N, C-alpha and C positions, 0 to 999 in steps of 0.2 A: 502494503499499499507505498501512495507516494502523501509524503504530507505533506503541508502549507501552510504555514504561520496567516490566522485572517490579520485585518486592522480592527481597534477597539469597535467603527460604522458594521461591521458587517456580521460584529456576536451579535446575540440575543435570548440575554444570559434568562431565566423565570426572574420578577425583580417584583413578584406578589409576594408578600410577608404583611405579618401582621400585627408583626414586634417592631416597639419605636425605640430607639437605641439615641443616648444618649453620653459623653462624655465629659468628663469633669479631670481637668490638669490642676495639679497641685503644686504651680511650681518649676516649671521642663525651666533648664538651663538652659540647653541647649541648640537652637535657633537647626537643626540640623534630626534634633532627635520631632520637635515639634511638625518641621514639615513631613516628615512618613505616615507621623502619629493623623496628620491633615490627611493623607494618603490615604490610608487603610483609611480612614474615616471614611473619605465620599466612597474605596471602593466596596465598601459594605451597605451603603444607605444610612448611613447613621444624619440622626436629626440634625442636629447642635451639639454645638463645643463650648463647654464651660474656661474659658482662661482664667487664670489667678489675672490681678488685672497691672501688677512687679510684672508678665510677660508680654502683655501689651507690645515695647516696643521691637521685641522680636523676632516680632510677624513683618518686623521693616529692614530686617537684615536680608542680604543677597542668599543664603547662606540658605535661609528657609527658603526663600523663591524659590534656587533651582529645587528645593526638594520636593516642599511642596506643590510640584508643578500645577499650579494657580488651582489647588482642587477647595481652598480658599475659601475663593466665589460661589461655591456651591451647593456649601454648608450655613446656620445659620451659628456665625461666634458672637457669643454672650462677654461679656471678659464682668469677674467677681472683684471685690475686693475683699468681703466674710465670707467666709464657705462655710459655714453654719447657716445663712440666712440662705443659699442655696440646696443645702440641703437637707435641711425644713421645708421649704417649701412642694420639694419633690415628692408628684406624689406616683407610686414603680417599686418599682425592684431597685435597691441598691444595693452595687456592688464593688466590690476593693481586687485591683491583684495586687498580691502581696502574702508572703509567704508568712504564716502567726498560728500560738497554739492552734489553733483554732478552723483555719483556714482548709478549704475541700480541694483535694482536686480535678485541675480544670472543663474532663470529659464530664464530672458533673453535672456543668454548667447547660452541656450542650439536652439537657431532659425538660428546663427550664419553663416553666407553664406563665411565665410573664407577660404582659403585651411591649409595659413603657420599661425602656429597663435604662440602668443611667451606671457607664463604665466610671473608674473610681481609678485613677497612675496620679501615685506618685515621685516626689524628689527623684532622679537619676541613683544619691546616691543615701540619701535618708529616708528615700520611701513613702507612703502612706500615714503620715502624724499619731498617735495616740487619739487626741482629738478628733483625728475625724472615723479612723478603723472604729468606735465607737459610735454610730449614728451609722454605719453602715447593712443592710438584712443579711450579707455575706462577703466572703470573699474567701479567692480562690486562687491556687497556687499551679503552675504547673513545674510535674514532678520531673528533676534531669536524670540525669544516667552517666555526667561524667562532672569532672576535678569543680568544673564551674559551681559556683551558684548562684546566678542571677544569668539573667539574659537581659537585651536593652530592652525599652520600656516599649518602647516599637512594637518591635516582632512582639516578644510580650501581648501587647495591645490587638495585632493584626492574626495571633493564635487563640487571643477568647474573643473574639469576634467570628471567628471561622467557625466556636464551636458551637457562640449565637444559634449563628445560621442554621446551619446546620439541617 
């Protein structure tokens, strides 16, 4: 069989999903990570991204723009100052991506019945702060099989979004 790579406009993926996904970012430091997060979010049909006001300038950097490939134009981006205000107002299933003493393996996420999900990602170095972890309904982790203890935050998001949409 001869394979031929298709262009984006030639592919009609099934986009019917009744799950609405939003992303909450707690101070992501790297413009490249932010750009990758936006690309993942747009690819998996995320509705909106909540970004800490302190990261607003990162969205103007050339590194972000190159990595995001203009996907920010297809997303509802909302800046916040107080994380608890966003978390308290969100009505849906609030999940974090972090390894904790009570986190569940990411494969359990694919069976969720939730229709409105907020995916929370923490800082690249310090993770999700305890004050935010305590506000979440569930925390999920990715089982690691190598010697490294973590994945890049944007890679982690891609895996989680795949599991939600699976």
